[in-house]
Kinemage of the C-alpha trace (Angstrom):
@kinemage 1
@onewidth
@group {chain A} dominant
@subgroup {mainchain}
@vectorlist {calphas} color= white
{ca met a 1} P -16.200 -6.873 -4.004
{ca leu a 2} L -13.237 -4.311 -5.110
{ca arg a 3} L -14.219 -1.899 -2.387
{ca asp a 4} L -13.892 -4.754 0.276
{ca gln a 5} L -10.408 -5.699 -1.112
{ca leu a 6} L -9.368 -1.954 -1.256
{ca lys a 7} L -10.473 -1.594 2.462
{ca arg a 8} L -8.289 -4.979 3.541
{ca ala a 9} L -5.346 -3.682 1.584
{ca ala a 10} L -5.643 -0.062 2.749
{ca ser a 11} L -5.802 -1.153 6.365
{ca ser a 12} L -2.916 -3.627 6.041
{ca ile a 13} L -0.516 -0.779 5.039
{ca pro a 14} L -0.434 1.144 8.666
{ca leu a 15} L -0.891 -1.912 10.513
{ca asn a 16} L 2.106 -3.922 8.907
{ca ile a 17} L 4.134 -0.560 9.261
{ca ala a 18} L 3.147 -0.583 13.210
{ca glu a 19} L 3.933 -4.123 13.591
{ca gly a 20} L 7.341 -3.972 11.960
{ca cys a 21} L 8.156 -0.687 14.060
{ca gly a 22} L 7.484 -2.907 17.204
{ca arg a 23} L 10.020 -5.795 15.967
{ca leu a 24} L 13.416 -5.549 17.410
{ca glu a 25} L 14.891 -7.848 14.650
{ca glu a 26} L 15.763 -6.015 11.313
{ca lys a 27} L 14.749 -9.104 9.380
{ca asp a 28} L 11.271 -8.961 11.070
{ca arg a 29} L 10.790 -5.111 10.561
{ca glu a 30} L 12.013 -5.667 6.842
{ca arg a 31} L 9.417 -8.346 6.416
{ca phe a 32} L 6.452 -6.496 7.708
{ca phe a 33} L 7.519 -3.347 5.714
{ca ala a 34} L 7.559 -5.557 2.601
{ca ile a 35} L 4.018 -6.538 3.492
{ca ala a 36} L 2.834 -3.130 3.763
{ca arg a 37} L 4.604 -2.199 0.331
{ca gly a 38} L 2.756 -4.951 -1.098
{ca ser a 39} L -0.352 -4.100 0.156
{ca ala a 40} L 0.206 -0.194 -1.084
{ca met a 41} L 1.053 -1.630 -4.605
{ca glu a 42} L -2.327 -3.937 -4.308
{ca cys a 43} L -4.135 -0.723 -3.703
{ca ala a 44} L -2.794 1.083 -6.598
{ca ala a 45} L -3.777 -1.943 -8.680
{ca ile a 46} L -7.185 -1.952 -7.405
{ca ser a 47} L -7.470 2.018 -8.387
{ca asp a 48} L -6.264 0.902 -11.785
{ca leu a 49} L -9.059 -1.691 -12.131
{ca leu a 50} L -11.492 0.944 -10.764
{ca val a 51} L -10.904 3.508 -13.312
{ca arg a 52} L -11.053 0.908 -15.960
{ca leu a 53} L -14.625 -0.175 -14.786
{ca ala a 54} L -15.717 3.322 -13.990
{ca pro a 55} L -13.409 5.927 -15.838
{ca asn a 56} L -15.193 8.751 -14.210
{ca leu a 57} L -13.330 7.791 -10.707
{ca lys a 58} L -10.025 8.767 -12.578
{ca ser a 59} L -9.791 12.204 -10.821
{ca gln a 60} L -10.639 10.793 -7.483
{ca thr a 61} L -8.057 8.257 -7.793
{ca glu a 62} L -5.343 10.232 -8.816
{ca his a 63} L -4.277 11.473 -5.470
{ca ala a 64} L -4.629 8.247 -3.758
{ca lys a 65} L -2.176 6.993 -6.628
{ca glu a 66} L 0.401 9.677 -5.456
{ca thr a 67} L 0.117 8.891 -2.060
{ca leu a 68} L 0.487 5.304 -2.793
{ca leu a 69} L 3.577 5.944 -4.938
{ca ser a 70} L 5.148 7.792 -1.966
{ca ile a 71} L 4.426 5.240 0.450
{ca val a 72} L 5.948 2.400 -2.028
{ca lys a 73} L 9.208 4.861 -2.316
{ca ile a 74} L 9.640 5.464 1.157
{ca leu a 75} L 9.033 1.543 2.402
{ca ser a 76} L 11.438 0.456 -0.738
{ca thr a 77} L 14.006 2.758 0.833
{ca val a 78} L 13.560 1.400 4.348
{ca ile a 79} L 13.571 -2.186 3.126
{ca leu a 80} L 16.495 -1.826 0.741
{ca lys a 81} L 18.972 0.009 3.004
């Protein structure tokens, strides 16, 4: 179940960024970027849950969490400019 949710949330990030880039109105772009940011935060939360359920996955999720944090920072900057 978490695997499927992680796949959906992870797929949502680039798809919403692409959709936002295709929008001409700034509010539309920001809305899609905000959805992408939320999906990145969801992925991070799922990673935390996975580590709680299976502590041996911690080393595998560390790089992903760093990448997700970078994505969230970039999208936050774009949204809040």
